[in-house]
N, C-alpha and C positions, 0 to 999 in steps of 0.2 A: 349561244346562251348569253343573255345580257349580263348576268352576274359575273361570268368569267371575263367578259370584256371590261367591265367596270373595275374588277380587281387588277387585271393586267395593266390597265391604264393608270393606276395609282402611282404616279411618279414620286409622291412623298414616301411611299413604302419601298418601292423598288429602285428609285433613283433614275429611272427612265421609263418610257412607255413601252412595255413588253409586247403590245399588240403590233409593234413594228417588226417583230421577228416573224418571218413568213411561216404560216401553218401552226404557230404556237397556240393561238386561241382555239382553233379547231380541234387540235389534239387534246388540250386540256378539257374542252367541252365533252369530247368523246369519253375521256376517263371519268369525268364527273357523272355523266349519264349512266355509265356502268356501275359506279359506286352507288348511285341513288336507286338504281333498279335491281341490282343483284347483290349489293353489299360489298364491303371493303375486301373481305377474303377472296371473293370471286374476282374482283378487279385486280388484285395482286396476283392471283393465279394466272390470269390472262396475260400478264406482262411477259 
């Protein structure tokens, strides 16, 4: 998801490019997709 990549690449916010961490963008994207489709409560329940 483009939004996740752009946010994780924001070195001004994070101090580094977090897309360099293997698998992080994919995992964050999966969590965001669940939040958007099923809601926050369901996303937290699935953790």
